[in-house]
SESE-322977 format. One line per field, with one value per residue: residue in three letters; x, y, z of N, C-alpha, C in turn. Coordinates in nm, 3 decimals, decimal comma. Last residue first. Example, Ala and Ser with C-alpha at 12.3 -4.5 7.8 and 13.67 -1.06 7.14 Angstrom:
residu	(ser | ala)
nx	(1,285 | 1,319)
ny	(-0,225 | -0,569)
nz	(0,708 | 0,780)
cax	(1,367 | 1,230)
cay	(-0,106 | -0,450)
caz	(0,714 | 0,780)
cx	(1,290 | 1,320)
cy	(0,003 | -0,330)
cz	(0,787 | 0,780)
***
This chain:
residu	(unk | unk | unk | unk | unk | unk | unk | unk | unk | unk | unk | unk | unk | unk | unk | unk | unk | unk | unk | unk | unk | unk | unk | unk | unk | unk | unk | unk | unk | unk | unk | unk | unk | unk | unk | unk | unk | unk | unk | unk | unk | unk | unk | unk | unk | unk | unk | unk | unk | unk | unk | unk | unk | unk | unk | unk | unk | unk | unk | unk | unk | unk | unk | unk | unk | unk | unk | unk | unk | unk | unk | unk | unk | unk | unk | unk)
nx	(-2,367 | -2,211 | -1,982 | -1,792 | -1,764 | -1,655 | -1,403 | -1,280 | -1,233 | -1,145 | -0,883 | -0,751 | -0,771 | -0,637 | -0,357 | -0,326 | -0,309 | -0,037 | 0,134 | 0,090 | 0,164 | 0,352 | 0,500 | 0,808 | 0,870 | 0,814 | 0,515 | 0,251 | 0,071 | 0,041 | 0,188 | 0,040 | -0,245 | -0,177 | -0,018 | -0,033 | -0,317 | -0,330 | -0,185 | -0,361 | -0,585 | -0,494 | -0,457 | -0,671 | -0,669 | -0,748 | -0,991 | -1,124 | -1,146 | -1,313 | -1,553 | -1,615 | -1,655 | -1,873 | -2,045 | -2,066 | -2,186 | -2,429 | -2,673 | -2,850 | -2,702 | -2,561 | -2,729 | -2,794 | -2,666 | -2,791 | -2,939 | -2,726 | -2,594 | -2,655 | -2,745 | -2,486 | -2,340 | -2,442 | -2,357 | -2,108)
ny	(0,689 | 0,517 | 0,436 | 0,639 | 0,567 | 0,311 | 0,360 | 0,710 | 0,984 | 1,042 | 0,882 | 1,046 | 1,306 | 1,267 | 1,207 | 1,450 | 1,632 | 1,511 | 1,556 | 1,851 | 1,998 | 1,834 | 1,856 | 1,713 | 1,510 | 1,544 | 1,739 | 1,906 | 2,134 | 2,395 | 2,479 | 2,337 | 2,473 | 2,757 | 2,794 | 2,591 | 2,603 | 2,851 | 2,771 | 2,591 | 2,748 | 2,943 | 2,795 | 2,549 | 2,282 | 2,148 | 2,247 | 2,194 | 1,937 | 1,883 | 1,999 | 1,836 | 1,592 | 1,661 | 1,704 | 1,442 | 1,304 | 1,450 | 1,591 | 1,660 | 1,780 | 1,947 | 2,152 | 2,268 | 2,343 | 2,390 | 2,138 | 1,969 | 1,911 | 1,665 | 1,502 | 1,502 | 1,416 | 1,147 | 1,046 | 1,016)
nz	(-0,127 | 0,022 | -0,112 | -0,035 | 0,214 | 0,179 | 0,022 | 0,054 | 0,017 | 0,286 | 0,272 | 0,082 | 0,193 | 0,425 | 0,283 | 0,157 | 0,368 | 0,475 | 0,263 | 0,232 | 0,457 | 0,715 | 1,026 | 1,142 | 1,410 | 1,690 | 1,781 | 1,850 | 1,637 | 1,591 | 1,390 | 1,182 | 1,197 | 1,125 | 0,917 | 0,730 | 0,699 | 0,571 | 0,324 | 0,227 | 0,187 | 0,004 | -0,256 | -0,370 | -0,429 | -0,224 | -0,153 | -0,398 | -0,395 | -0,177 | -0,253 | -0,463 | -0,330 | -0,162 | -0,383 | -0,466 | -0,235 | -0,193 | -0,339 | -0,126 | 0,088 | -0,044 | -0,119 | 0,109 | 0,384 | 0,639 | 0,655 | 0,702 | 0,926 | 1,050 | 0,843 | 0,696 | 0,917 | 0,922 | 0,677 | 0,691)
cax	(-2,464 | -2,318 | -2,111 | -1,852 | -1,798 | -1,753 | -1,533 | -1,271 | -1,262 | -1,284 | -0,995 | -0,776 | -0,834 | -0,752 | -0,438 | -0,339 | -0,412 | -0,175 | 0,125 | 0,066 | 0,018 | 0,363 | 0,382 | 0,727 | 0,863 | 0,956 | 0,570 | 0,373 | 0,121 | -0,038 | 0,237 | 0,163 | -0,210 | -0,244 | -0,020 | 0,082 | -0,249 | -0,386 | -0,151 | -0,206 | -0,583 | -0,537 | -0,342 | -0,676 | -0,591 | -0,633 | -0,878 | -1,083 | -1,060 | -1,163 | -1,452 | -1,596 | -1,545 | -1,740 | -2,006 | -2,025 | -2,056 | -2,328 | -2,547 | -2,899 | -2,793 | -2,477 | -2,671 | -2,902 | -2,627 | -2,705 | -3,021 | -2,811 | -2,565 | -2,644 | -2,844 | -2,609 | -2,313 | -2,437 | -2,515 | -2,153)
cay	(0,747 | 0,587 | 0,364 | 0,626 | 0,696 | 0,333 | 0,293 | 0,561 | 0,894 | 1,106 | 0,843 | 0,911 | 1,282 | 1,314 | 1,110 | 1,307 | 1,623 | 1,534 | 1,427 | 1,757 | 1,995 | 1,912 | 1,799 | 1,846 | 1,514 | 1,575 | 1,629 | 1,891 | 1,980 | 2,330 | 2,522 | 2,327 | 2,346 | 2,724 | 2,923 | 2,623 | 2,474 | 2,821 | 2,854 | 2,562 | 2,649 | 3,000 | 2,801 | 2,698 | 2,374 | 2,100 | 2,217 | 2,354 | 2,007 | 1,827 | 2,063 | 1,996 | 1,607 | 1,624 | 1,818 | 1,562 | 1,260 | 1,458 | 1,551 | 1,630 | 1,656 | 1,849 | 2,070 | 2,172 | 2,338 | 2,492 | 2,264 | 1,959 | 2,032 | 1,787 | 1,525 | 1,541 | 1,545 | 1,232 | 1,037 | 1,116)
caz	(-0,221 | 0,087 | -0,099 | -0,164 | 0,187 | 0,272 | -0,036 | 0,064 | -0,092 | 0,205 | 0,378 | 0,064 | 0,078 | 0,449 | 0,380 | 0,077 | 0,270 | 0,550 | 0,298 | 0,114 | 0,414 | 0,584 | 0,936 | 1,119 | 1,297 | 1,654 | 1,727 | 1,883 | 1,641 | 1,696 | 1,521 | 1,205 | 1,241 | 1,258 | 0,992 | 0,807 | 0,761 | 0,711 | 0,422 | 0,255 | 0,261 | 0,119 | -0,174 | -0,305 | -0,539 | -0,278 | -0,047 | -0,335 | -0,517 | -0,171 | -0,146 | -0,506 | -0,444 | -0,109 | -0,286 | -0,578 | -0,303 | -0,105 | -0,385 | -0,249 | 0,101 | 0,030 | -0,218 | 0,057 | 0,264 | 0,597 | 0,647 | 0,582 | 0,870 | 1,137 | 0,916 | 0,625 | 0,850 | 1,029 | 0,697 | 0,613)
cx	(-2,488 | -2,433 | -2,232 | -1,966 | -1,873 | -1,823 | -1,628 | -1,432 | -1,280 | -1,318 | -1,155 | -0,891 | -0,855 | -0,818 | -0,576 | -0,410 | -0,439 | -0,309 | -0,030 | 0,054 | -0,017 | 0,205 | 0,390 | 0,620 | 0,769 | 0,970 | 0,712 | 0,423 | 0,249 | -0,011 | 0,175 | 0,218 | -0,076 | -0,243 | -0,097 | 0,089 | -0,127 | -0,346 | -0,207 | -0,158 | -0,443 | -0,526 | -0,382 | -0,565 | -0,590 | -0,555 | -0,765 | -0,978 | -1,026 | -1,097 | -1,327 | -1,485 | -1,506 | -1,641 | -1,893 | -1,973 | -2,005 | -2,193 | -2,420 | -2,789 | -2,827 | -2,572 | -2,602 | -2,847 | -2,714 | -2,665 | -2,953 | -2,899 | -2,649 | -2,632 | -2,832 | -2,731 | -2,454 | -2,440 | -2,525 | -2,300)
cy	(0,638 | 0,631 | 0,405 | 0,527 | 0,704 | 0,442 | 0,323 | 0,494 | 0,751 | 1,023 | 0,903 | 0,862 | 1,136 | 1,276 | 1,141 | 1,216 | 1,508 | 1,535 | 1,430 | 1,611 | 1,885 | 1,901 | 1,892 | 1,790 | 1,622 | 1,579 | 1,647 | 1,745 | 1,979 | 2,179 | 2,444 | 2,355 | 2,322 | 2,574 | 2,862 | 2,712 | 2,517 | 2,721 | 2,867 | 2,640 | 2,597 | 2,879 | 2,868 | 2,709 | 2,530 | 2,198 | 2,204 | 2,364 | 2,139 | 1,908 | 2,017 | 2,055 | 1,765 | 1,655 | 1,781 | 1,667 | 1,382 | 1,398 | 1,540 | 1,534 | 1,586 | 1,735 | 1,942 | 2,097 | 2,224 | 2,469 | 2,399 | 2,095 | 2,071 | 1,919 | 1,627 | 1,589 | 1,587 | 1,361 | 1,154 | 1,132)
cz	(-0,316 | 0,002 | -0,045 | -0,176 | 0,052 | 0,231 | 0,057 | 0,037 | -0,093 | 0,093 | 0,307 | 0,158 | 0,035 | 0,306 | 0,389 | 0,164 | 0,207 | 0,446 | 0,394 | 0,172 | 0,316 | 0,522 | 0,818 | 1,014 | 1,233 | 1,507 | 1,678 | 1,872 | 1,699 | 1,736 | 1,621 | 1,331 | 1,261 | 1,289 | 1,136 | 0,921 | 0,812 | 0,781 | 0,566 | 0,366 | 0,314 | 0,230 | -0,029 | -0,221 | -0,471 | -0,358 | -0,117 | -0,237 | -0,458 | -0,281 | -0,138 | -0,387 | -0,460 | -0,208 | -0,217 | -0,480 | -0,404 | -0,175 | -0,307 | -0,344 | -0,028 | 0,049 | -0,169 | -0,032 | 0,176 | 0,448 | 0,612 | 0,578 | 0,734 | 1,058 | 1,003 | 0,729 | 0,784 | 1,013 | 0,835 | 0,655)
***
């Protein structure tokens, strides 16, 4: 997270000041906005070559779990 703040902080000052809260807002938007599910289906699914199909829900759940993991939460 520190690397992201250092790299992108000048583009989004709220992330510098409140990284944990901004991360939560972003996760909520990804989870609730159907545009991101559609983008996943349109771009990620066809790009992954695997015998098992990739579905947005389990992929997002894994991403969310990692994003909310203890090391990230301890950063702030």
